N, C-alpha and C positions, 0 to 999 in steps of 0.2 A: 504494500500500500504506500503510495507516495505521500510525502508530507505536504501540507498546505503551504502556500507562500507566506512569508512573514507578514506581508501587508494584510493578509486575511485575518490575522489575530492581533496586529498592532493597533493601538488607539489612533484614530484619525486626528487631524488638526481641526480646530474650531474657529469659525469666524461669525461674529454678529454683524449683519449687513449694515453698513454706515448710511447716513443720510444722503439721499441722492434722488435723481429723477429717472432712474432706469425703468424700463418696462418689464424686464425679466431678471431672474437671478443670474442667468447666464451673462446678460449685459453687464451686470454689476461685477461679477467675477472677472470678466475680461478687462475692465477698466481698473479694478483694484489690484490685479496682478498682471501688469503689462508685459512681463517677461514670458508669460504663458499665453500662446495664441488661442484663438477661438476654436480652431479645429481640435486642439488638445483637450479643452474643456468639454467640447461636445463628445469626444471619444470617451472621456472619463464618465460623463453622464450615462452614455450608452452602456457602459460596463458596470454601472451601479456604484461608482466611486465618489459620487457627490450625494449627500444625504441631508434630510432635514433633521430637526432636533429630536424627532422620535425614531430616527434611523430608517425612514422611508426614502427610497431613491427619488431624486428630482430629475425632471426632464427639461429639455431646452425651452419649453414654453412656460415653465412655472413662474408665476408673477412675482415680481420683486416686492418686498415689504421691509421697511426700515426696522432693524433690530432682529430680523429673522435669524435664527441660529442655524448655521450651515456646518456640516462636517464633511471634510474631504481628505483624501489620502494622497500624500506627497508621492510623486513618481519621478523617476529620471529615466529617460529613454534608453540610454546606453551607459551603464556603469562599468568601469574597469574592474575586473575581478581582482581582489586582494588575495594573493596566493599563499596566505599564511592562516593557520587555524588558531582559534582561541582554545583555552583549556579550563574547564571547570575544576576548581580546587576544593570547593566546599559548597554544600547546599543544605539548608534546613527550612523550616516553615517561615522564617523571617529574613534570612540573609542568603545571598548568593555571592561567592567570591570567585573571580575569574582572572586568569592571566591573559591580558590582551596583547596580541602581537604588534610589532611595529607596523605603521602605515594604516591600520584599521581605525576609523573614527569610532568614538563611543556612541554618539547620537547622530540621527539623520540631520544633515545640514548641507547646503549647497548642492554639489554634484553627487552626494552620497545618501542613499536611502536603504537599499537592500544590503549593500556592502558596508554595514556598520555592526558594531558589537551588539547593540540592542536588538536590531532586526534578526541577527543570527540566533541570539539566545531565545527570543520570543518564538521563533520557528522551531528551534531545537527542543525547547521545554514546554511549548504550548501554553505559556503563561503571559497573557497580555497585561498583567498587573506589574510586570517588571519595571522598575525605575532606578536609574543609576543614582547612588547617593553622593557621588562626586565624579569628576571627569579628569582625565589626563589627555594631553595633546595627542593628536593623531600620530605624529612621528614617534612618540614615546611608547615603550612597551611596559608591561607589568600589571600590577594588581588594580582591579576595579571592583568596588563593592556595589551590589544591587540590593534594593529592597524587594522582597517577593510578596509582601503582605501589607496592604494599605492600612490595616489596623495598627501596626507597630511602626509604620514608616517615620512618623514624626519624631519618635524617640531616637531613632538612628540618625536622622538628618540633623538633630540637635547636636550630636557629637561633633560634626564637622563645623556647624555654625559657631559652636562655643569652643572650638579648638581643643577638644578633648580626645583627639586621635593623634598618636605619634606616627609620623610618616618618615620613611627611610628610602632614599633613592641612591642609585649608584650611577656614576658616569665615568667615561674614559675621555681624557682630555690631556693637553700638553702639561708637562711638568712645571712646577713653580718652586724651584729650589731656593729662591730668594725670600720666600715667605715662611713664617712660623705657623705650624698647624698643631692642634685644631685652631680655626679662626672663625669669627662671626662676621658676616657681611650684612650690614643694615643700611639700606639706602632708600631713596624715594624713587619709585618707578612711575613713569608717566608715558603717555602715548607717544610713539615715535613716528617715523616716516619710512615707508608707506604706513597706512593705517593699521596694518596687522602686526607691526613690530612695536616693541616696548624699548624704553631707554631709561637710564638713570638721570635724574635731574636734581636741581637744588631743592632744599626744603626738608621738612621733618620726615624722617624715614617712615615708610609704610610697608616695607618688606624686610624680612630677616631670614638668613639661612646660616646654619652651622655647617662648616665644611671640615672634613677629616680626610686623611690619606690612608687608603687601605692597602695599596700595592704600588710599587715603583718598578717600571720596566723601561729604563733608559729615558727616551724623550717623552714617553707617555706614562701617565699615572692613572690609577683607578681611585676615584674619590667616593666617599660617603657624604651624602647631602641630606641634611635634616631641616626641611623648611618649617619655620615658625609661623609664617604667614603663607597665603596661597595666591599670590598675584600671578596674573597671566605671564607666562614665559619666565617666571622669576629665577629658576635655577639656571636657565640658559643665559640670561642677562648677567647674573651675578658672576658666573664663571668666566664669561667673555670679558667682563669689566676687569677682572683680576689678571687677564692675560692668558687664560686657558679656555678658549671656546671649545665646547663639546664637539668631539669628532663627528664629522659629516653634518654639521649644522648649517643649513643653507641661509639662515636669517641673521646669525650673529657670529662675529662682530659686524660683518658686512653682508649685505644682501647679495647672494650669488645665484638665486633661482627665484622665479616669479611664484606667486601664491598658487597659480593654477598649472605650474609646470608638471610634466609627467614624472611620476615617482621613479627613482632608480632603486630598484629592490636589492641591488648589490651594495648599497651604501646607506644602511639605516642609521638614524641618529643614535649615538652611543649613550642613551639615557634610559634607565630602567627604574620603574616604581617597584622597589625591592621588598619593602615590608610595611605592615600596618599593625599597630598595637593599640588596644583600647579596653576599657572596662564595659562589658555588655550592659546596656541600660535596663534590660529586662531581668537578667539573672544576677547581675552584679559581679560576675566572674570575669577575670582578665582573659582577653582573647588576642592571639597573635597569628598573623598570616604572613607567609613568606613566599615570594615568587619562585617558581622552579626554573625560570629563564635565566640565562647567563649572557653577559655582554662578551662578544667576540673581539679579542684584541686585533 
């Protein structure tokens, strides 16, 4: 028996129709999402991929009404397959712990819908209630925690919000023999150029990372990284600012590849979400999870 596609069990996106003068829902959707042409919306409707608030399929003639709740499923015509598999490390009635490979996004975004960790797991486990409790960058490999149960989700989300989870990363980057380790990097991270990059700027620090050296191999060292905060690209920016950009990083310290450049699967970013440790908010017991992945020198 073949498995259903992940979109068959994933939750759709929701839109409450804005104020306007459109005659039909279709007209509204076409103007609200200009990057998606009319023929695509028509095809989605014909396949039952646009629904009303009660889950009934909408057709092209359905009249527009301001505030009408619409559900639709994101689709990408041709997604590049990610030739690496995730590995489930732990599953119970509340938590799912997974090793994410390099290059695989955690959540649908942009050009990625089916080739995402969430979509793969929903299809594999048949649980549309899966929600990631945190995210790691698409180029980064390692541990990702998912909530499997809406009833307990808020308790686990609070661990991340209140910084009650200890995170441990590893990275391979150039040696820094001139510095004394361990060291603490605390700086202010602000938006950089282009828009998807970050940079250090003046002002009160809003990011902090503890950095240790685990192994020295000539010009390259393996570092342990303990982020105190969780700013976008924090570990990548901090190491690059110290003079040790993570190996195969196309964004730092200089931009060497466009955001939409094709992946070079032979050159993964040498960054791994290695460990997570926290006290379970339900049982009170300490819990530790460790990635089975290893960074290749």
